[in-house]
ChimeraX commands (.cxc) that place a marker at each C-alpha (Angstrom):
marker #1 position 24.16,-36.87,177.89 radius 0.5
marker #1 position 25.27,-37.12,174.25 radius 0.5
marker #1 position 27.88,-34.47,173.02 radius 0.5
marker #1 position 27.62,-33.32,169.38 radius 0.5
marker #1 position 30.97,-34.52,167.92 radius 0.5
marker #1 position 31.76,-31.19,166.22 radius 0.5
marker #1 position 31.86,-29.68,169.93 radius 0.5
marker #1 position 35.06,-31.69,170.28 radius 0.5
marker #1 position 36.34,-30.40,166.90 radius 0.5
marker #1 position 35.79,-26.72,167.48 radius 0.5
marker #1 position 37.18,-26.98,171.01 radius 0.5
marker #1 position 40.96,-27.74,170.00 radius 0.5
marker #1 position 40.72,-25.04,167.19 radius 0.5
marker #1 position 42.05,-23.02,170.18 radius 0.5
marker #1 position 45.19,-25.29,169.82 radius 0.5
marker #1 position 45.78,-24.36,166.12 radius 0.5
marker #1 position 44.48,-20.49,166.93 radius 0.5
marker #1 position 46.85,-17.92,165.92 radius 0.5
marker #1 position 47.24,-15.47,168.96 radius 0.5
marker #1 position 50.73,-15.19,170.38 radius 0.5
marker #1 position 50.44,-17.32,173.32 radius 0.5
marker #1 position 47.22,-19.43,172.67 radius 0.5
marker #1 position 48.75,-21.78,170.08 radius 0.5
marker #1 position 49.85,-23.98,173.12 radius 0.5
marker #1 position 47.09,-22.81,175.48 radius 0.5
marker #1 position 45.05,-25.92,175.50 radius 0.5
marker #1 position 47.84,-28.21,176.29 radius 0.5
marker #1 position 48.88,-26.26,179.37 radius 0.5
marker #1 position 45.16,-26.05,180.60 radius 0.5
marker #1 position 45.16,-30.04,180.10 radius 0.5
marker #1 position 48.25,-30.27,182.24 radius 0.5
marker #1 position 47.26,-28.23,184.70 radius 0.5
marker #1 position 43.69,-29.15,185.46 radius 0.5
marker #1 position 43.59,-32.25,187.58 radius 0.5
marker #1 position 41.25,-34.64,185.06 radius 0.5
marker #1 position 40.93,-38.37,185.70 radius 0.5
marker #1 position 42.37,-39.24,182.84 radius 0.5
marker #1 position 45.60,-36.71,181.73 radius 0.5
marker #1 position 46.92,-35.93,178.21 radius 0.5
marker #1 position 50.44,-36.63,178.06 radius 0.5
marker #1 position 51.73,-35.92,174.51 radius 0.5
marker #1 position 55.20,-37.15,174.64 radius 0.5
marker #1 position 53.48,-40.68,175.36 radius 0.5
marker #1 position 51.99,-40.15,172.28 radius 0.5
marker #1 position 54.86,-39.34,170.28 radius 0.5
marker #1 position 57.07,-42.40,171.91 radius 0.5
marker #1 position 54.10,-44.70,170.76 radius 0.5
marker #1 position 54.31,-43.25,167.39 radius 0.5
marker #1 position 57.98,-43.30,166.89 radius 0.5
marker #1 position 58.07,-47.01,168.15 radius 0.5
marker #1 position 56.11,-47.92,165.08 radius 0.5
marker #1 position 58.38,-46.23,162.79 radius 0.5
marker #1 position 60.54,-48.22,160.27 radius 0.5
marker #1 position 64.19,-48.30,160.76 radius 0.5
marker #1 position 64.90,-46.59,157.52 radius 0.5
marker #1 position 62.72,-43.93,158.38 radius 0.5
marker #1 position 64.13,-44.00,162.24 radius 0.5
marker #1 position 68.00,-43.80,160.90 radius 0.5
marker #1 position 67.53,-41.23,157.62 radius 0.5
marker #1 position 64.29,-39.40,157.71 radius 0.5
marker #1 position 63.51,-39.01,161.45 radius 0.5
marker #1 position 63.87,-35.41,161.82 radius 0.5
marker #1 position 61.52,-34.60,158.50 radius 0.5
marker #1 position 59.10,-37.45,159.82 radius 0.5
marker #1 position 59.06,-35.82,163.09 radius 0.5
marker #1 position 58.62,-32.24,161.61 radius 0.5
marker #1 position 55.52,-33.32,159.21 radius 0.5
marker #1 position 54.16,-35.64,161.91 radius 0.5
marker #1 position 53.64,-33.18,164.79 radius 0.5
marker #1 position 52.72,-30.27,163.02 radius 0.5
marker #1 position 49.84,-27.91,163.94 radius 0.5
marker #1 position 47.88,-29.33,160.80 radius 0.5
marker #1 position 44.31,-29.43,161.29 radius 0.5
marker #1 position 42.76,-33.24,160.80 radius 0.5
marker #1 position 46.01,-34.11,159.59 radius 0.5
marker #1 position 48.39,-33.57,162.21 radius 0.5
marker #1 position 49.15,-36.26,164.87 radius 0.5
marker #1 position 48.77,-33.57,167.40 radius 0.5
marker #1 position 45.31,-33.16,166.24 radius 0.5
marker #1 position 44.25,-36.95,166.35 radius 0.5
marker #1 position 45.61,-36.91,169.66 radius 0.5
marker #1 position 43.97,-34.36,171.51 radius 0.5
marker #1 position 40.57,-35.15,169.64 radius 0.5
marker #1 position 40.58,-38.54,171.16 radius 0.5
marker #1 position 41.23,-37.19,174.43 radius 0.5
marker #1 position 39.23,-34.74,174.28 radius 0.5
marker #1 position 36.52,-37.09,173.65 radius 0.5
marker #1 position 37.74,-39.38,176.15 radius 0.5
marker #1 position 36.85,-37.18,178.86 radius 0.5
marker #1 position 34.15,-37.97,181.52 radius 0.5
marker #1 position 31.03,-35.56,180.99 radius 0.5
marker #1 position 32.31,-33.53,184.85 radius 0.5
marker #1 position 35.95,-33.11,183.37 radius 0.5
marker #1 position 34.66,-31.61,180.10 radius 0.5
marker #1 position 32.10,-29.32,181.94 radius 0.5
marker #1 position 35.16,-28.29,183.76 radius 0.5
marker #1 position 37.47,-27.78,181.10 radius 0.5
marker #1 position 34.75,-25.35,179.52 radius 0.5
marker #1 position 34.50,-23.65,182.45 radius 0.5
marker #1 position 38.19,-22.56,182.56 radius 0.5
marker #1 position 38.49,-21.79,179.02 radius 0.5
marker #1 position 35.72,-19.70,178.23 radius 0.5
marker #1 position 36.12,-16.62,180.64 radius 0.5
marker #1 position 40.22,-16.52,179.80 radius 0.5
marker #1 position 41.23,-13.83,178.17 radius 0.5
marker #1 position 43.01,-16.04,175.44 radius 0.5
marker #1 position 40.23,-18.04,174.57 radius 0.5
marker #1 position 37.97,-15.82,172.84 radius 0.5
marker #1 position 37.21,-14.39,169.09 radius 0.5
marker #1 position 39.55,-12.07,167.52 radius 0.5
marker #1 position 37.94,-10.57,164.45 radius 0.5
marker #1 position 41.39,-9.24,163.10 radius 0.5
marker #1 position 42.82,-13.17,163.47 radius 0.5
marker #1 position 41.27,-15.45,161.11 radius 0.5
marker #1 position 44.05,-17.79,159.95 radius 0.5
marker #1 position 46.20,-20.13,162.13 radius 0.5
marker #1 position 50.27,-20.72,161.21 radius 0.5
marker #1 position 49.01,-23.50,158.29 radius 0.5
marker #1 position 46.98,-21.13,156.63 radius 0.5
marker #1 position 43.69,-22.71,157.69 radius 0.5
marker #1 position 40.65,-20.34,158.19 radius 0.5
marker #1 position 40.01,-20.70,161.63 radius 0.5
marker #1 position 37.91,-17.50,162.05 radius 0.5
marker #1 position 34.66,-18.99,163.23 radius 0.5
marker #1 position 35.53,-21.57,165.58 radius 0.5
marker #1 position 34.28,-19.68,168.39 radius 0.5
marker #1 position 31.06,-19.17,167.21 radius 0.5
marker #1 position 30.92,-22.76,165.75 radius 0.5
marker #1 position 31.71,-23.72,169.19 radius 0.5
marker #1 position 28.92,-21.86,170.97 radius 0.5
marker #1 position 26.56,-23.00,168.37 radius 0.5
marker #1 position 27.27,-26.89,168.91 radius 0.5
marker #1 position 27.13,-26.67,172.80 radius 0.5
marker #1 position 23.44,-24.68,172.20 radius 0.5
marker #1 position 22.51,-27.69,169.87 radius 0.5
marker #1 position 23.29,-30.05,172.78 radius 0.5
marker #1 position 21.10,-27.73,174.92 radius 0.5
marker #1 position 24.08,-26.03,176.89 radius 0.5
marker #1 position 24.52,-22.25,176.97 radius 0.5
marker #1 position 27.34,-20.51,178.46 radius 0.5
marker #1 position 26.45,-17.32,180.52 radius 0.5
marker #1 position 29.08,-14.98,180.43 radius 0.5
marker #1 position 27.95,-12.63,183.25 radius 0.5
marker #1 position 27.43,-15.46,186.02 radius 0.5
marker #1 position 30.57,-17.52,184.13 radius 0.5
marker #1 position 28.23,-20.75,184.33 radius 0.5
marker #1 position 27.17,-23.26,181.99 radius 0.5
marker #1 position 23.62,-23.52,182.01 radius 0.5
marker #1 position 21.32,-26.27,180.74 radius 0.5
marker #1 position 18.14,-26.03,178.57 radius 0.5
marker #1 position 17.01,-29.59,179.54 radius 0.5
marker #1 position 14.74,-30.22,182.59 radius 0.5
marker #1 position 16.63,-33.59,183.11 radius 0.5
marker #1 position 20.10,-31.73,183.28 radius 0.5
marker #1 position 21.20,-29.70,185.89 radius 0.5
marker #1 position 25.16,-28.86,185.44 radius 0.5
marker #1 position 25.54,-27.16,188.88 radius 0.5
marker #1 position 24.69,-30.25,190.63 radius 0.5
marker #1 position 27.19,-32.50,188.48 radius 0.5
marker #1 position 29.79,-30.25,189.55 radius 0.5
marker #1 position 28.25,-29.18,193.16 radius 0.5
marker #1 position 31.05,-31.35,194.63 radius 0.5
marker #1 position 34.16,-29.42,192.69 radius 0.5
marker #1 position 36.41,-27.73,194.66 radius 0.5
marker #1 position 37.46,-23.99,194.14 radius 0.5
marker #1 position 41.03,-25.20,193.45 radius 0.5
marker #1 position 41.53,-28.49,191.57 radius 0.5
marker #1 position 45.36,-28.69,191.41 radius 0.5
marker #1 position 47.87,-30.83,193.00 radius 0.5
marker #1 position 50.70,-29.19,194.83 radius 0.5
marker #1 position 53.79,-30.99,195.51 radius 0.5
marker #1 position 54.29,-28.65,198.09 radius 0.5
marker #1 position 53.30,-29.54,201.60 radius 0.5
marker #1 position 52.47,-25.86,203.06 radius 0.5
marker #1 position 50.33,-25.18,199.19 radius 0.5
marker #1 position 48.54,-28.59,199.59 radius 0.5
marker #1 position 47.20,-27.89,203.33 radius 0.5
marker #1 position 46.50,-24.59,202.34 radius 0.5
marker #1 position 44.46,-25.67,199.23 radius 0.5
marker #1 position 42.76,-27.96,201.24 radius 0.5
marker #1 position 41.68,-25.71,203.60 radius 0.5
marker #1 position 40.58,-23.32,200.47 radius 0.5
marker #1 position 38.11,-25.87,199.56 radius 0.5
marker #1 position 36.97,-26.74,202.74 radius 0.5
marker #1 position 36.03,-23.22,203.38 radius 0.5
marker #1 position 34.22,-23.29,199.88 radius 0.5
marker #1 position 32.33,-26.60,200.05 radius 0.5
marker #1 position 30.59,-25.88,203.55 radius 0.5
marker #1 position 29.66,-21.95,201.89 radius 0.5
marker #1 position 32.02,-20.14,204.04 radius 0.5
marker #1 position 32.82,-17.92,200.95 radius 0.5
marker #1 position 34.56,-15.16,202.85 radius 0.5
marker #1 position 37.19,-17.29,204.44 radius 0.5
marker #1 position 37.99,-19.29,201.41 radius 0.5
marker #1 position 38.54,-15.93,199.87 radius 0.5
marker #1 position 40.82,-14.70,202.23 radius 0.5
marker #1 position 42.69,-17.94,202.01 radius 0.5
marker #1 position 42.99,-17.57,198.49 radius 0.5
marker #1 position 44.71,-14.07,198.58 radius 0.5
marker #1 position 47.46,-15.97,201.01 radius 0.5
marker #1 position 47.66,-18.66,198.33 radius 0.5
marker #1 position 48.29,-16.01,195.20 radius 0.5
marker #1 position 50.38,-13.96,197.58 radius 0.5
marker #1 position 52.88,-16.69,198.78 radius 0.5
marker #1 position 53.07,-17.91,194.96 radius 0.5
marker #1 position 54.12,-14.61,193.86 radius 0.5
marker #1 position 56.69,-14.21,196.73 radius 0.5
marker #1 position 58.10,-17.85,195.82 radius 0.5
marker #1 position 58.15,-16.60,192.32 radius 0.5
marker #1 position 60.30,-13.35,192.99 radius 0.5
marker #1 position 62.72,-15.16,195.34 radius 0.5
marker #1 position 63.24,-17.72,192.93 radius 0.5
marker #1 position 64.02,-15.14,190.25 radius 0.5
marker #1 position 66.01,-12.67,192.40 radius 0.5
marker #1 position 67.77,-14.66,194.83 radius 0.5
marker #1 position 68.13,-12.46,198.56 radius 0.5
marker #1 position 70.52,-9.70,197.99 radius 0.5
marker #1 position 70.19,-6.31,200.00 radius 0.5
marker #1 position 68.54,-4.90,196.38 radius 0.5
marker #1 position 66.39,-8.06,195.67 radius 0.5
marker #1 position 64.64,-8.06,198.79 radius 0.5
marker #1 position 62.92,-5.07,198.34 radius 0.5
marker #1 position 60.95,-6.76,195.61 radius 0.5
marker #1 position 59.30,-9.11,197.94 radius 0.5
marker #1 position 59.88,-7.79,201.80 radius 0.5
marker #1 position 59.87,-4.36,203.59 radius 0.5
marker #1 position 63.32,-3.58,204.78 radius 0.5
marker #1 position 64.34,-1.58,207.73 radius 0.5
marker #1 position 68.33,-0.74,208.28 radius 0.5
marker #1 position 68.94,-3.35,205.80 radius 0.5
marker #1 position 67.28,-6.24,207.35 radius 0.5
marker #1 position 63.67,-7.91,206.00 radius 0.5
marker #1 position 60.99,-7.48,208.69 radius 0.5
marker #1 position 58.24,-8.57,206.58 radius 0.5
marker #1 position 56.76,-9.68,203.03 radius 0.5
marker #1 position 54.70,-7.09,201.04 radius 0.5
marker #1 position 51.36,-7.24,200.56 radius 0.5
marker #1 position 49.73,-8.90,197.69 radius 0.5
marker #1 position 48.99,-5.66,195.74 radius 0.5
marker #1 position 52.63,-4.30,196.15 radius 0.5
marker #1 position 53.53,-8.16,195.29 radius 0.5
marker #1 position 51.71,-7.96,192.23 radius 0.5
marker #1 position 52.96,-4.47,191.12 radius 0.5
marker #1 position 56.88,-5.51,191.73 radius 0.5
marker #1 position 55.94,-8.90,189.41 radius 0.5
marker #1 position 54.32,-6.34,186.64 radius 0.5
marker #1 position 57.27,-4.31,186.68 radius 0.5
marker #1 position 60.03,-7.01,186.11 radius 0.5
marker #1 position 57.92,-8.71,183.62 radius 0.5
marker #1 position 60.32,-8.11,180.71 radius 0.5
marker #1 position 63.40,-10.11,182.67 radius 0.5
marker #1 position 60.99,-13.07,182.53 radius 0.5
marker #1 position 61.86,-13.86,178.58 radius 0.5
marker #1 position 58.98,-16.13,177.03 radius 0.5
marker #1 position 57.37,-16.07,180.52 radius 0.5
marker #1 position 56.58,-12.49,180.22 radius 0.5
marker #1 position 53.02,-13.84,178.45 radius 0.5
marker #1 position 52.08,-15.89,181.82 radius 0.5
marker #1 position 52.30,-12.97,183.69 radius 0.5
marker #1 position 50.58,-10.64,181.52 radius 0.5
marker #1 position 47.79,-13.03,181.39 radius 0.5
marker #1 position 48.14,-13.39,185.19 radius 0.5
marker #1 position 47.67,-9.65,185.49 radius 0.5
marker #1 position 44.42,-9.52,183.66 radius 0.5
marker #1 position 43.10,-12.06,185.62 radius 0.5
marker #1 position 44.19,-10.87,189.09 radius 0.5
marker #1 position 42.65,-7.05,188.20 radius 0.5
marker #1 position 39.40,-7.62,189.55 radius 0.5
marker #1 position 40.77,-9.47,192.83 radius 0.5
marker #1 position 43.18,-7.33,194.11 radius 0.5
marker #1 position 40.77,-4.65,194.34 radius 0.5
marker #1 position 39.60,-6.04,197.74 radius 0.5
marker #1 position 42.89,-8.14,198.03 radius 0.5
marker #1 position 44.68,-5.77,200.08 radius 0.5
marker #1 position 45.05,-6.93,203.95 radius 0.5
marker #1 position 45.82,-3.29,205.11 radius 0.5
marker #1 position 42.51,-1.95,203.77 radius 0.5
marker #1 position 39.91,-2.01,207.15 radius 0.5
marker #1 position 37.07,-2.54,205.71 radius 0.5
marker #1 position 35.94,-6.49,205.11 radius 0.5
marker #1 position 34.66,-7.91,201.93 radius 0.5
marker #1 position 31.56,-10.23,202.40 radius 0.5
marker #1 position 31.81,-13.65,199.90 radius 0.5
marker #1 position 28.19,-14.70,200.74 radius 0.5
marker #1 position 27.71,-15.79,197.11 radius 0.5
marker #1 position 29.33,-18.69,195.67 radius 0.5
marker #1 position 28.82,-17.17,192.12 radius 0.5
marker #1 position 30.96,-14.05,192.90 radius 0.5
marker #1 position 33.60,-15.71,194.47 radius 0.5
marker #1 position 34.03,-18.46,191.11 radius 0.5
marker #1 position 33.88,-15.06,188.85 radius 0.5
marker #1 position 37.52,-14.29,190.22 radius 0.5
marker #1 position 38.75,-17.65,188.62 radius 0.5
marker #1 position 41.36,-18.16,191.47 radius 0.5
marker #1 position 42.29,-21.64,190.19 radius 0.5
marker #1 position 43.20,-19.99,186.61 radius 0.5
marker #1 position 45.54,-17.76,188.69 radius 0.5
marker #1 position 47.21,-20.13,190.58 radius 0.5
marker #1 position 47.56,-22.43,187.71 radius 0.5
marker #1 position 49.40,-19.96,185.59 radius 0.5
marker #1 position 51.62,-19.12,188.97 radius 0.5
marker #1 position 52.62,-22.59,189.26 radius 0.5
marker #1 position 53.43,-22.84,185.74 radius 0.5
marker #1 position 55.98,-19.83,186.08 radius 0.5
marker #1 position 57.24,-21.69,189.39 radius 0.5
marker #1 position 58.35,-24.68,187.10 radius 0.5
marker #1 position 60.17,-22.78,184.33 radius 0.5
marker #1 position 62.64,-22.09,187.10 radius 0.5
marker link #1:1,2 radius 0.2
marker link #1:2,3 radius 0.2
marker link #1:3,4 radius 0.2
marker link #1:4,5 radius 0.2
marker link #1:5,6 radius 0.2
marker link #1:6,7 radius 0.2
marker link #1:7,8 radius 0.2
marker link #1:8,9 radius 0.2
marker link #1:9,10 radius 0.2
marker link #1:10,11 radius 0.2
marker link #1:11,12 radius 0.2
marker link #1:12,13 radius 0.2
marker link #1:13,14 radius 0.2
marker link #1:14,15 radius 0.2
marker link #1:15,16 radius 0.2
marker link #1:16,17 radius 0.2
marker link #1:17,18 radius 0.2
marker link #1:18,19 radius 0.2
marker link #1:19,20 radius 0.2
marker link #1:20,21 radius 0.2
marker link #1:21,22 radius 0.2
marker link #1:22,23 radius 0.2
marker link #1:23,24 radius 0.2
marker link #1:24,25 radius 0.2
marker link #1:25,26 radius 0.2
marker link #1:26,27 radius 0.2
marker link #1:27,28 radius 0.2
marker link #1:28,29 radius 0.2
marker link #1:29,30 radius 0.2
marker link #1:30,31 radius 0.2
marker link #1:31,32 radius 0.2
marker link #1:32,33 radius 0.2
marker link #1:33,34 radius 0.2
marker link #1:34,35 radius 0.2
marker link #1:35,36 radius 0.2
marker link #1:36,37 radius 0.2
marker link #1:37,38 radius 0.2
marker link #1:38,39 radius 0.2
marker link #1:39,40 radius 0.2
marker link #1:40,41 radius 0.2
marker link #1:41,42 radius 0.2
marker link #1:42,43 radius 0.2
marker link #1:43,44 radius 0.2
marker link #1:44,45 radius 0.2
marker link #1:45,46 radius 0.2
marker link #1:46,47 radius 0.2
marker link #1:47,48 radius 0.2
marker link #1:48,49 radius 0.2
marker link #1:49,50 radius 0.2
marker link #1:50,51 radius 0.2
marker link #1:51,52 radius 0.2
marker link #1:52,53 radius 0.2
marker link #1:53,54 radius 0.2
marker link #1:54,55 radius 0.2
marker link #1:55,56 radius 0.2
marker link #1:56,57 radius 0.2
marker link #1:57,58 radius 0.2
marker link #1:58,59 radius 0.2
marker link #1:59,60 radius 0.2
marker link #1:60,61 radius 0.2
marker link #1:61,62 radius 0.2
marker link #1:62,63 radius 0.2
marker link #1:63,64 radius 0.2
marker link #1:64,65 radius 0.2
marker link #1:65,66 radius 0.2
marker link #1:66,67 radius 0.2
marker link #1:67,68 radius 0.2
marker link #1:68,69 radius 0.2
marker link #1:69,70 radius 0.2
marker link #1:70,71 radius 0.2
marker link #1:71,72 radius 0.2
marker link #1:72,73 radius 0.2
marker link #1:73,74 radius 0.2
marker link #1:74,75 radius 0.2
marker link #1:75,76 radius 0.2
marker link #1:76,77 radius 0.2
marker link #1:77,78 radius 0.2
marker link #1:78,79 radius 0.2
marker link #1:79,80 radius 0.2
marker link #1:80,81 radius 0.2
marker link #1:81,82 radius 0.2
marker link #1:82,83 radius 0.2
marker link #1:83,84 radius 0.2
marker link #1:84,85 radius 0.2
marker link #1:85,86 radius 0.2
marker link #1:86,87 radius 0.2
marker link #1:87,88 radius 0.2
marker link #1:88,89 radius 0.2
marker link #1:89,90 radius 0.2
marker link #1:90,91 radius 0.2
marker link #1:91,92 radius 0.2
marker link #1:92,93 radius 0.2
marker link #1:93,94 radius 0.2
marker link #1:94,95 radius 0.2
marker link #1:95,96 radius 0.2
marker link #1:96,97 radius 0.2
marker link #1:97,98 radius 0.2
marker link #1:98,99 radius 0.2
marker link #1:99,100 radius 0.2
marker link #1:100,101 radius 0.2
marker link #1:101,102 radius 0.2
marker link #1:102,103 radius 0.2
marker link #1:103,104 radius 0.2
marker link #1:104,105 radius 0.2
marker link #1:105,106 radius 0.2
marker link #1:106,107 radius 0.2
marker link #1:107,108 radius 0.2
marker link #1:108,109 radius 0.2
marker link #1:109,110 radius 0.2
marker link #1:110,111 radius 0.2
marker link #1:111,112 radius 0.2
marker link #1:112,113 radius 0.2
marker link #1:113,114 radius 0.2
marker link #1:114,115 radius 0.2
marker link #1:115,116 radius 0.2
marker link #1:116,117 radius 0.2
marker link #1:117,118 radius 0.2
marker link #1:118,119 radius 0.2
marker link #1:119,120 radius 0.2
marker link #1:120,121 radius 0.2
marker link #1:121,122 radius 0.2
marker link #1:122,123 radius 0.2
marker link #1:123,124 radius 0.2
marker link #1:124,125 radius 0.2
marker link #1:125,126 radius 0.2
marker link #1:126,127 radius 0.2
marker link #1:127,128 radius 0.2
marker link #1:128,129 radius 0.2
marker link #1:129,130 radius 0.2
marker link #1:130,131 radius 0.2
marker link #1:131,132 radius 0.2
marker link #1:132,133 radius 0.2
marker link #1:133,134 radius 0.2
marker link #1:134,135 radius 0.2
marker link #1:135,136 radius 0.2
marker link #1:136,137 radius 0.2
marker link #1:137,138 radius 0.2
marker link #1:138,139 radius 0.2
marker link #1:139,140 radius 0.2
marker link #1:140,141 radius 0.2
marker link #1:141,142 radius 0.2
marker link #1:142,143 radius 0.2
marker link #1:143,144 radius 0.2
marker link #1:144,145 radius 0.2
marker link #1:145,146 radius 0.2
marker link #1:146,147 radius 0.2
marker link #1:147,148 radius 0.2
marker link #1:148,149 radius 0.2
marker link #1:149,150 radius 0.2
marker link #1:150,151 radius 0.2
marker link #1:151,152 radius 0.2
marker link #1:152,153 radius 0.2
marker link #1:153,154 radius 0.2
marker link #1:154,155 radius 0.2
marker link #1:155,156 radius 0.2
marker link #1:156,157 radius 0.2
marker link #1:157,158 radius 0.2
marker link #1:158,159 radius 0.2
marker link #1:159,160 radius 0.2
marker link #1:160,161 radius 0.2
marker link #1:161,162 radius 0.2
marker link #1:162,163 radius 0.2
marker link #1:163,164 radius 0.2
marker link #1:164,165 radius 0.2
marker link #1:165,166 radius 0.2
marker link #1:166,167 radius 0.2
marker link #1:167,168 radius 0.2
marker link #1:168,169 radius 0.2
marker link #1:169,170 radius 0.2
marker link #1:170,171 radius 0.2
marker link #1:171,172 radius 0.2
marker link #1:172,173 radius 0.2
marker link #1:173,174 radius 0.2
marker link #1:174,175 radius 0.2
marker link #1:175,176 radius 0.2
marker link #1:176,177 radius 0.2
marker link #1:177,178 radius 0.2
marker link #1:178,179 radius 0.2
marker link #1:179,180 radius 0.2
marker link #1:180,181 radius 0.2
marker link #1:181,182 radius 0.2
marker link #1:182,183 radius 0.2
marker link #1:183,184 radius 0.2
marker link #1:184,185 radius 0.2
marker link #1:185,186 radius 0.2
marker link #1:186,187 radius 0.2
marker link #1:187,188 radius 0.2
marker link #1:188,189 radius 0.2
marker link #1:189,190 radius 0.2
marker link #1:190,191 radius 0.2
marker link #1:191,192 radius 0.2
marker link #1:192,193 radius 0.2
marker link #1:193,194 radius 0.2
marker link #1:194,195 radius 0.2
marker link #1:195,196 radius 0.2
marker link #1:196,197 radius 0.2
marker link #1:197,198 radius 0.2
marker link #1:198,199 radius 0.2
marker link #1:199,200 radius 0.2
marker link #1:200,201 radius 0.2
marker link #1:201,202 radius 0.2
marker link #1:202,203 radius 0.2
marker link #1:203,204 radius 0.2
marker link #1:204,205 radius 0.2
marker link #1:205,206 radius 0.2
marker link #1:206,207 radius 0.2
marker link #1:207,208 radius 0.2
marker link #1:208,209 radius 0.2
marker link #1:209,210 radius 0.2
marker link #1:210,211 radius 0.2
marker link #1:211,212 radius 0.2
marker link #1:212,213 radius 0.2
marker link #1:213,214 radius 0.2
marker link #1:214,215 radius 0.2
marker link #1:215,216 radius 0.2
marker link #1:216,217 radius 0.2
marker link #1:217,218 radius 0.2
marker link #1:218,219 radius 0.2
marker link #1:219,220 radius 0.2
marker link #1:220,221 radius 0.2
marker link #1:221,222 radius 0.2
marker link #1:222,223 radius 0.2
marker link #1:223,224 radius 0.2
marker link #1:224,225 radius 0.2
marker link #1:225,226 radius 0.2
marker link #1:226,227 radius 0.2
marker link #1:227,228 radius 0.2
marker link #1:228,229 radius 0.2
marker link #1:229,230 radius 0.2
marker link #1:230,231 radius 0.2
marker link #1:231,232 radius 0.2
marker link #1:232,233 radius 0.2
marker link #1:233,234 radius 0.2
marker link #1:234,235 radius 0.2
marker link #1:235,236 radius 0.2
marker link #1:236,237 radius 0.2
marker link #1:237,238 radius 0.2
marker link #1:238,239 radius 0.2
marker link #1:239,240 radius 0.2
marker link #1:240,241 radius 0.2
marker link #1:241,242 radius 0.2
marker link #1:242,243 radius 0.2
marker link #1:243,244 radius 0.2
marker link #1:244,245 radius 0.2
marker link #1:245,246 radius 0.2
marker link #1:246,247 radius 0.2
marker link #1:247,248 radius 0.2
marker link #1:248,249 radius 0.2
marker link #1:249,250 radius 0.2
marker link #1:250,251 radius 0.2
marker link #1:251,252 radius 0.2
marker link #1:252,253 radius 0.2
marker link #1:253,254 radius 0.2
marker link #1:254,255 radius 0.2
marker link #1:255,256 radius 0.2
marker link #1:256,257 radius 0.2
marker link #1:257,258 radius 0.2
marker link #1:258,259 radius 0.2
marker link #1:259,260 radius 0.2
marker link #1:260,261 radius 0.2
marker link #1:261,262 radius 0.2
marker link #1:262,263 radius 0.2
marker link #1:263,264 radius 0.2
marker link #1:264,265 radius 0.2
marker link #1:265,266 radius 0.2
marker link #1:266,267 radius 0.2
marker link #1:267,268 radius 0.2
marker link #1:268,269 radius 0.2
marker link #1:269,270 radius 0.2
marker link #1:270,271 radius 0.2
marker link #1:271,272 radius 0.2
marker link #1:272,273 radius 0.2
marker link #1:273,274 radius 0.2
marker link #1:274,275 radius 0.2
marker link #1:275,276 radius 0.2
marker link #1:276,277 radius 0.2
marker link #1:277,278 radius 0.2
marker link #1:278,279 radius 0.2
marker link #1:279,280 radius 0.2
marker link #1:280,281 radius 0.2
marker link #1:281,282 radius 0.2
marker link #1:282,283 radius 0.2
marker link #1:283,284 radius 0.2
marker link #1:284,285 radius 0.2
marker link #1:285,286 radius 0.2
marker link #1:286,287 radius 0.2
marker link #1:287,288 radius 0.2
marker link #1:288,289 radius 0.2
marker link #1:289,290 radius 0.2
marker link #1:290,291 radius 0.2
marker link #1:291,292 radius 0.2
marker link #1:292,293 radius 0.2
marker link #1:293,294 radius 0.2
marker link #1:294,295 radius 0.2
marker link #1:295,296 radius 0.2
marker link #1:296,297 radius 0.2
marker link #1:297,298 radius 0.2
marker link #1:298,299 radius 0.2
marker link #1:299,300 radius 0.2
marker link #1:300,301 radius 0.2
marker link #1:301,302 radius 0.2
marker link #1:302,303 radius 0.2
marker link #1:303,304 radius 0.2
marker link #1:304,305 radius 0.2
marker link #1:305,306 radius 0.2
marker link #1:306,307 radius 0.2
marker link #1:307,308 radius 0.2
view
C-alpha cells in the first residue's frame, strides 16, 4: 500500500511538539518497540562527525554540534534522520507505531500549545496527520483503538494478526519467559489468562523499581512488602504498589513524568487488577484487552528501570 509522503512528515512533528515530555517522545517510542529496523541517533551522529573536516572538528565542533542537531524542522539533521527512518519502516511496523502513538496521552492535539521550541507553528500537525492517513484509506477508531481501512483489499487487522500483546525484548530471563507466556495466551485467544499474567508482569516491574530506588531497610520494606514484626511477609498487591509509586514520584526527579504517564495509563487497568477481589473479570474480547495498552505501560516501566 502507498503511504502519502506527507504522512511521514506530520508523524514526526510529535518530536518537535512542545508539551513538556513529548519533545523526546517519538525517539523513546522507537527505542522501546522491537521493530525490524532500529533507529539509533548516535550512529547517525558518529557518521556525520566522521565526515567533518579537521578545522571544524578542532575549532568549531561544539558550535557545529549545537546547530546541526537542533530540533529545527526540515533543517536540523535530527529531522532528516527521523524522516528517512520512518519512511524505511515496513508497513507492519508503521501500523504498530501508529497504534502505540495514537492512544497515548502525549500524542494528541493541545489547542493552547501552537509553537515548538524553534518558533515554528506546529498547531495543526495532528489534524493534518489524520487527514493524510484518510487520503490513504486509513482511519483511526479512537473508541476501539484500531486502524481501519476503507479499501476492500486491505485488511489491517489481518496484517497485524500475528502480533504479540507485548513485543518488548526483555533482558531478564524471568520477564522474558513471563512475556512469552502472556503472548502464547493472547495468540490462542485466552485473553483472561493473558490479562492476569500481564498484571503480574506490571506488578513485578513496579516492585523492582521501588527496590532499586529504595534499597532494603526497615522503613523502605513497607513500600513494596507487607511487614509483620519487622519481617517481610509478601509483596504488596498491584493497587498498593501503584499508590506508593505515585506518592513517591517527586523523588524520582526528571523521571517523574514517566511515572505520571504510567499512572494515567494504568487507571482503567487497576480497577480490575487487584488480586484481592473475589469477582473474576473475563476478557473474552481481544479489543477490550488491546485497549489497556499493556505494552506501553511495560515499556514506560522498563525505561524507568534502565535509568537507575
